C-alpha positions in Angstrom: 2.0 -14.5 11.1 0.0 -11.1 10.4 1.7 -8.3 10.4 -0.5 -4.5 10.4 1.0 -1.6 8.7 0.3 2.2 8.7 -2.1 3.3 5.7 1.5 5.0 4.3 3.9 2.1 4.6 1.1 -0.4 3.1 0.6 2.0 -0.1 4.4 2.4 -0.5 4.9 -1.8 -0.1 1.9 -2.3 -2.6 3.8 0.4 -4.7 7.2 -1.8 -4.6 5.1 -5.4 -5.1 3.7 -4.0 -8.4 6.9 -2.4 -9.6 9.2 -5.4 -9.0 6.3 -8.4 -9.4 7.3 -9.7 -6.3 5.1 -11.4 -3.5 4.4 -9.1 -0.9 5.7 -12.2 1.3 9.0 -12.2 -0.3 9.5 -8.3 0.3 9.2 -8.1 3.8 10.7 -11.6 4.2 13.7 -9.6 2.8 13.7 -6.5 4.8 13.5 -8.6 8.1 16.3 -10.6 6.8 18.4 -7.1 6.2 17.3 -5.8 9.6 17.9 -8.6 12.1 21.3 -8.8 10.4 22.2 -5.4 10.7 20.9 -5.7 14.2 23.2 -9.0 14.7 25.9 -6.9 13.5 25.4 -3.8 15.2 25.2 -6.1 18.7 28.8 -7.6 17.5 30.2 -4.8 16.8 29.2 -2.9 20.4 30.5 -6.3 22.0 34.0 -6.0 20.4 33.7 -2.6 21.5 33.2 -3.6 25.2 36.5 -5.9 25.0 38.8 -3.4 22.7 37.8 -0.8 25.3 38.5 -2.7 28.2 35.1 -2.8 30.0 34.8 -6.2 29.7 37.5 -9.1 30.0 37.4 -12.0 27.8 37.2 -15.4 28.8 39.0 -18.6 27.5 36.5 -20.7 26.0 37.1 -23.7 28.2 36.2 -21.7 31.0 33.1 -20.3 29.6 31.6 -24.0 29.3 32.5 -25.3 32.5 30.8 -22.1 33.8 27.6 -23.0 31.5 27.9 -26.4 32.7 27.8 -25.2 36.6 24.8 -23.4 35.3 26.4 -19.5 35.7 
């Protein structure tokens, strides 16, 4: 996979590589893992808020599996 950065971002990344003696790939991997974890947490928090506020109603797990087996 190739990733293209704006020149300023690439320059800052190269500075961090030099300061930390870590590879560019390691730094980008860590940054993406953190970003994806944060996005997942935000999505789960939003779902929890929806249930807590009553905007959506939870269903029992068995019912969810039954619906899934019906294709819905």
